[in-house]
C-alpha positions in Angstrom: 58.1 -161.7 -53.9 56.4 -160.5 -50.7 58.3 -158.0 -48.4 55.8 -157.8 -45.5 58.4 -158.7 -42.9 60.9 -156.2 -44.2 58.3 -153.5 -44.5 57.0 -154.0 -40.9 60.6 -154.2 -39.6 61.5 -150.8 -41.3 58.3 -149.2 -40.1 59.0 -150.3 -36.7 62.5 -148.9 -37.1 61.2 -145.5 -38.3 58.6 -145.2 -35.6 61.0 -146.2 -32.8 63.6 -143.5 -33.9 60.9 -140.7 -34.3 59.5 -141.6 -30.9 62.8 -141.9 -29.1 64.3 -138.7 -30.8 61.0 -136.9 -29.5 61.5 -138.3 -26.1 65.2 -137.2 -25.9 64.2 -133.7 -26.9 61.5 -133.5 -24.2 64.1 -134.7 -21.7 66.4 -132.0 -22.8 63.4 -129.5 -22.3 63.1 -129.0 -26.1 59.7 -130.8 -26.6 56.8 -129.4 -28.1 58.6 -126.9 -30.3 59.0 -126.7 -34.0 61.8 -129.3 -34.2 59.9 -131.8 -32.1 56.7 -131.5 -34.3 58.8 -131.7 -37.5 60.5 -135.2 -36.9 58.9 -137.8 -39.0 59.8 -140.6 -41.5 58.5 -142.0 -44.8 59.0 -145.4 -46.1 58.5 -146.1 -49.8 58.7 -149.5 -51.4 60.1 -149.4 -55.0 60.8 -152.1 -57.4 64.5 -152.4 -56.4 64.0 -151.9 -52.7 62.8 -149.7 -49.9 63.6 -146.0 -49.3 63.4 -144.7 -45.7 63.7 -141.1 -45.2 63.8 -139.0 -42.0 62.8 -135.4 -41.8 63.1 -132.7 -39.4 63.6 -128.8 -39.3 66.9 -127.9 -41.0 68.5 -126.7 -37.7 67.9 -130.2 -36.1 71.1 -131.5 -37.6 73.0 -128.8 -35.7 71.2 -129.6 -32.5 72.1 -133.2 -33.0 75.6 -132.8 -33.9 76.6 -129.7 -32.0 78.5 -126.8 -33.5 82.2 -126.0 -33.0 82.9 -122.4 -31.8 85.1 -119.9 -33.8 87.5 -119.0 -31.0 86.9 -119.9 -27.3 89.5 -117.5 -26.1 87.1 -114.7 -26.9 85.2 -115.6 -23.8 86.9 -115.5 -20.4 87.3 -119.2 -19.3 85.8 -120.2 -22.6 86.2 -123.9 -24.0 85.2 -125.7 -27.2 81.9 -127.2 -26.6 81.7 -129.4 -29.7 85.5 -130.1 -30.6 84.5 -133.0 -32.9 81.5 -131.6 -34.9 81.7 -131.2 -38.6 79.9 -127.9 -38.2 81.5 -124.7 -36.9 81.1 -121.0 -36.7 83.6 -119.1 -38.9 82.5 -115.5 -39.5 78.8 -115.4 -39.1 77.3 -115.3 -35.6 74.0 -117.0 -34.6 70.8 -115.0 -35.3 70.1 -112.6 -32.3 66.3 -112.5 -32.4 65.6 -116.3 -31.5 68.1 -115.8 -28.6 66.3 -112.7 -27.5 63.0 -114.5 -27.7 64.3 -117.5 -25.9 65.8 -115.4 -23.1 62.6 -113.5 -22.6 60.5 -116.8 -22.6 62.6 -118.3 -20.0 63.2 -115.0 -18.1 66.8 -115.1 -18.3 68.3 -112.1 -16.9 71.6 -110.6 -15.6 72.5 -111.0 -12.0 75.1 -109.8 -9.6 77.4 -111.8 -7.4 74.6 -112.1 -4.8 72.2 -113.4 -7.4 70.1 -110.2 -7.5 68.7 -109.0 -10.8 70.8 -106.4 -12.5 69.8 -103.9 -15.1 69.9 -105.1 -18.8 67.5 -105.7 -21.4 66.7 -109.0 -23.3 68.5 -107.5 -26.4 71.7 -107.2 -24.4 71.2 -110.6 -23.0 70.8 -112.0 -26.5 74.1 -110.2 -27.5 75.9 -112.0 -24.7 74.4 -115.2 -25.7 75.2 -114.7 -29.3 78.8 -114.0 -28.5 79.3 -117.0 -26.2 77.5 -119.4 -28.7 79.7 -118.0 -31.7 83.0 -118.2 -29.6 82.5 -121.7 -27.8 79.8 -123.3 -30.1 77.3 -125.6 -28.5 77.6 -129.2 -27.3 75.7 -131.9 -29.3 72.6 -133.5 -27.9 72.5 -136.6 -30.1 68.7 -136.5 -29.8 68.5 -138.3 -33.2 71.8 -140.0 -33.7 71.5 -142.3 -30.5 68.0 -143.5 -31.1 69.0 -144.3 -34.8 72.0 -146.1 -33.7 70.2 -148.1 -31.1 67.4 -149.0 -33.5 69.9 -150.0 -36.2 71.6 -152.4 -33.6 68.2 -154.1 -33.0 67.3 -154.8 -36.6 67.7 -158.7 -37.4 71.2 -159.5 -38.7 70.0 -160.6 -42.2 68.0 -157.3 -42.5 71.0 -155.2 -41.4 73.1 -156.7 -44.1 70.3 -156.1 -46.8 69.9 -152.6 -45.3 73.6 -151.7 -45.7 73.5 -153.0 -49.3 70.6 -150.8 -50.0 72.4 -147.8 -48.3 75.2 -148.3 -50.6 73.0 -148.7 -53.7 71.5 -145.2 -53.0 69.1 -145.2 -50.0 69.5 -141.6 -48.5 68.7 -140.8 -44.8 68.6 -137.1 -44.8 67.0 -134.1 -43.2 64.2 -132.0 -44.3 64.6 -131.0 -48.0 
């Protein structure tokens, strides 16, 4: 049996999801980084069907789905930024060093009420960011979910039904292993 059409449709599906996910990252000013570069897919044809896998950096799933904060009341005027996320901070805070590096790269500094720079190191800025993220979490970007769902809706009806059956029989769409 020849599976050229299914193979082409699934490759088009994979390319579209990767391209759109990267585009959404770029629009969120996150393009060109490790996450952007790591997004890819593989399609393997096996005797019993096709296996379509998507890969990205491990933290990509958190960026996509958001993370629920531990306790927004820890921050004055705090609010839950990802109330429906399946991920949450419980006891462990986000790592400080990447936040420090990010604040330095973006030149984020403390300011007074008039908008003038105040004293404070990038380390102290990272601490404030760390505490805020821990308490409130961070909102989902859906940079991967939305393109995946849009591409899935575009698949021909027959292929969608076959694809659903294949998923039920063991196709795994996951993150970087």
